[in-house]
N, C-alpha and C positions, 0 to 999 in steps of 0.2 A: 504494500500500500504506500503510495507516494504522498508527499506533503499536500498536493492539490487534488487528491482523490475526491471525487464528487463534484468537481468544478467542470462545467461544460463551456467550451470555447468554440466559437464559430470563426474560422479563419478564411477571410476573403483575401488571401495574400497571394502574391506571385513574385517572380524573380528570386531574390535571396534574403534580404533583411527581414521582411515580414515572415516568410516561411521558417527562417531560422529562429526567430523569436518564438513562433508558435511551437517549434520543436523543443525548445528549452522548457516550455510549460508542459508539453506532453511528456517529456522525460520526468518531470516532477509529479506526474500522475494525473494531470488534467485529461479529460475526455475532449480531445481536439478533433474537430470535424473540419476537414479541408473542403471548402465550397469551391468547386472547379467548374469551368465552362464545359460544355459537351465535348469539345475538342481537347480538353485537358489544359491544365495550367502551364505557363511558359516553362517552368523549371523541370517538368517531366518530358517536354518535347525538345528541349535544347540542352546542350551539355558543353561545359568548358572542355577545351581540347577535343571537342566532338567525340567524347568517350561515352559509349553506352556498353553496359554488360548485360547480355540477354535482353536487350531493348530497355534496360533500366538506365536512365541518365545518371551520371555521377552527381549532377546537381540535385536530383530527386533523392539520391542516397544521402546527400549532405543535409537535407532539410526535411525529409519526408517520413522518418520513422515515428512509430508510436502514435500515428494519426489514422483516422478513418477518412474515406473519400466519398463525397457526395457530388455527383456530376449532374448539372442541370443548366437549362437555358433561362437566365434571369429575365430575358425579354418576353418569355412566355408567361402570360398572366397566371395560369394554374401553377406553374413552377414557383413564381414569385409568391403566390399565396402560401405554398408549402413552406417556403423559407420563412415567411412571417410566423407561421405556426411553430417552426423550429426555434425562432428567436425567443418566443415566449417561454421556452424551456432552458434558455442559455443564461450563463453568468457574464460572459464576455463576448463582444464582437470585435474582431481585429480586421484591419484592412490597410493596404499600402498603395492604394490607387492615387492618382493625382487628385488634388483637392477638387471637390464637387462631384466626383464620379458616383459616389454612393447616393447622393441626392438625385442624380439623374436616373439612377436605377430604382428610385422610390424607397431607398433604405438609408436615408440620412439620419443624423443623430436624433432629430425631433421625432421622426417616425419610429425609430428603435425604442425611444423612451415612451412613446405612446403605447407600443405593444408591450413593453416590459420595463417599468420604471426602475427596476433594480439592475438594469444592464450597465456594464462598464464598456465604454466605447473607446477603443485604442486605435489611433491612426498614426502610421509612420509615413512621412513624406520626405521629399528631397530638401525642401527649403522652408517648410512651415505651411500652415493653412492659408495664409494671405501674405501680402507684400509683393514687391516688384518682381521677385523671382519665383513666385509660388507655382506658376504653370510650367516652369522649366523642367526638362528631364533631369532626374537626380541620380545619375550613375556614379559609382564609387570613384572612378578615375577622374571624373569631372570635379567632384568634391575635393579630391586630392589636390587638384590644380588650384581651385578657388580658395581653399582654406590655408594655403601656404605649405601644406605637407610635402608636395612635390618640390617646391622651391627649397625646402630645407632637407631634402634627401639627396644623397650623392656626395660628390666632392666639390670643393671650391674651384678646383681646376677645371671641372666639367660643368655641364649645365644641369638643370633640374632633372630629377629622375622619378618616374612613377614607381611606387612600391610594387613588387612583383606578386602581390596578392590583393585581397579586397578587405582591408582592415576596417574601413568605415562601415560597410554593410554589416560586418559581424559585431562591431561595437554598437551600432544602432539597434541590432537585434537584442543584445544583452540589456541595453537601456530600456527597450520596450518591455522585455520580459520583467525586469525589475520594477518598472512603473506599474505594470498590471498587478503584480503581487502586492505592491504597496496599496493600490486602489482596492484590491480585494480585502486587505487587512482593514483599511479605513471603513469600507462598507460593513464589515463584520462588527466594528466597534460603534459606528455612528448611524448606519443605515444609508449614508450618502453614497451614491454611485457616481463616480467621477468620469470625466473624459481624460484620457491619457494621450498626450501628443509628443512624438519624438520626430525630430527632423535630422536628416543626415548631415546638413551643414554644421549644426551645433555638435553633433556626434563627432565630426571631423575635428572641430576646435577642441572638444573635450579630450580627445586622444592626445592632444599636444599641450595640455594644460601647463606643464612645467616650462616648456620652451616659450610658449606665447606669453605667459606671465612675466618671465624674465625679460623678454624682448620689449614688451609694452611698458616696462618699468625702468627702461634706460640702461639695460646691461650693455657692457662694452662688447662690440663684435667687429670682426673683420669683414664678415659677409654672412649669408644665410646658411652656408654649409661649412663643414670642417675641411681643413687643408691637410695634405700629406698623410692621408689615411685616417685622420681623426673622424670619429663617428658623427659628430655634430658640431655646431658653432659655439656651444656654451660649456661643455664639460672640460675639465683641465686635462692637458696632455699627461700621459700618453693614451688616453681613452679612445681606442679605435681598432681598426683591423690592419694587420701587418702581414705581408707575404713572407713565408719561408720558402725554401727552394722547392718544396713539393706540396704546397698548400697555403692556407691562411690561418691566422690565429687572432682571436679577439682578446685584447687586453683591456680590462676595465679599470676601476679605481685603484691607483697606487701612486706613490711618490715617484718622481723621476729618478731619484737616487736609488730607489729599490731595484732598478734595472741596470745599474752600473756594473755590478758583478756578474749577473747571469749573461749579459750581452757583451761582456768584456769591453765596456765603454766607460772608462774612469771619468771622462768629462761629464757624464750624467750626474755624478755625485755632487757637482757644484750647483746644480739647479735646486731651488727651494720649492716648497709647495705653491707659494705665490707665483713663482715662475711658470708653474703649470698652466696658469691663466695668461700671464703676460707674454710668455715666450712659447706659446703652443706650437707654432710651426717649426721653430728651431729644435725643440725637443722631439717632436714627431719625426722629423727628418733623420735625426740621429738614431732613433729607435728603428726606423725603416732600414737603415743601413746595417744595424746590428742583427736584426731578425733575418735579413736576406742571406746572411752567411750560414744560417742554420737549416737543418732539416727539421721536419715535424718531430721526429723521434728525439732529436737533440734539444729542441726548444722547450717541449712540454715539461720534462723533469727539471730543467734549469729554472723555469718560471715557478714551478711547484715548490722547489726547495727555497726559493726566495720569498715565498708567501705572496706572490703576485696573482691577483685574480685574473683568470684566463680560461679560455676554452677553444678548441678547434672550431673552425667554421665548417659546418657539415650541411649536406644536402638532405632532402627528404629520404633518400634511400638508406641513410644511416639510422633513421628514427626507429624502425622495428628492432634494431640490434642495440639501441641505447639502453643500458641497464636500468636507468631510472624510469624511462618511458615504459619499459616492460613491467617494472615493479608497480607502477601506477595503473597499469591496465588501460593505457590511453587509447588503444585501438580495440575495437570489437569486430568480430567476424560473424557473418551470417551468410545465408544463401539467397540468391535471386529466385524468382518464381521458376526459372529454368534450371535451377540447381547449380549454377555457377557461384563460386565464392565471391563475396564482396566485403570490402573493408571500410569501416566507418570510424570516425572519432567518437570516443565515449563521451557521455555527459561530463563536463569538466568539474562538477562539484560533488563532493561526497557528503552523505548524511549518515551520521553515526558510523563512519568508516566504510559505508557501502555506496557504490555507484549505482544509480538507477538502471535497471536492465532494459534491454531492447525487447519490449513486449510484442511489438508488431514491426515487421520490416516495412519499407515504403509500399503503400498500397497500390493496387491497380486502379485505373481510372474508373471512378464510380463503384468501386468494389463493395461499398457498404451502403449504397443508395437505398435499397429496400429497407434494411434494418433501421437506418437513421430516420427515414420518413415514417416508418411505423412508430418509432419512439416519439415522433412529433404529433402522433394522433391520427395519421392518415390510415384509412382502411385499405385492405388489400386491393379492392376494386379501384379505389382512387389511385393507388400506386401503379397498378398495371396500366391504367388509362394514361397516366403520365408517361410511362415507358413506351406505350404504343404510339403516342403522339410525338415522340422524340423530344419531349420537354425535359425528360430525365433519362440518364443512361446508367446502366450497370454493366461493366465489362470485366474481362480478365486481362486486358491489354495494359501494358506499362506506358505506351505512347498513344496519343490521340489519333 
């Protein structure tokens, strides 16, 4: 039994941030019903790297577990009426459409509260519900650019760099899930059902809280990015990534003098901690030279013996063999409907030492349509009529 056992959530989500937020809540035990169009939500029909396993999109693997799927045509009056009946049984409605879309569907906040005054309405948008950018597309990489994240990523010698993954989507998902849990707690205490709003622009800023706060308060800087391998513009040298002859090593917080002996660079002993800020480039250049003379096998024990915080820079392929990743059980394995193995990240929070299990693998399109509609109070004749009219679908297909 999960912490959110007994909570029903209707997820009108697509792409990544909304479905990921809903999955966090599903992992916690909520009954999450993914409301999908007849042709299927975007994330089941499209995949990063164009990777499908037995017709299951890796995006659907990323965000689809522990949910039920109801597929219907919201433009069909009978299907919309069925959804309204389902809303009456729900605790939360989630969506991440552009602002105004739910109103156009006849399912805006006012209508939801008319149907169910206790409903918590959660909306994730790109830029907020209103304002000059409200209607813009809110894709992760666009927010990286607008928020300064791309400008502050990479090296001072080069140009801005987009991060090689989608951190803003995932951070917005975590913020949305946390906001919904807080709203559920408040409703339990006071009876007040709140609207929860998360936008990706502020999620992108929140990801950079330390850096932005320092910058806005007049911190000294040479530029928006670190030079000579330094990881950022604001941390003291030698904080950064350094090449050895057969790889790269990340060195984090240490005094410049701590590296004098392991790198056989006695000149580093003359630098103070304050120099770590004021002479960042000079220190980093020396560390680059010292590290370049070493192999990985030579560098790691030298840094360890000196008490320098460090770790090799590794790719995803190393993760399954990482002893701490294995100890934490950070990956879970299951089978697709076709019997092929699939690998997913486990829920990242433990409760009394236990990780929530995968109760259901990502569902087929409309796999649970009949049972969900029955739970909403529709009779079997009504359900079959909706199916026959094409207003509702129940399939065993992973793609639309």
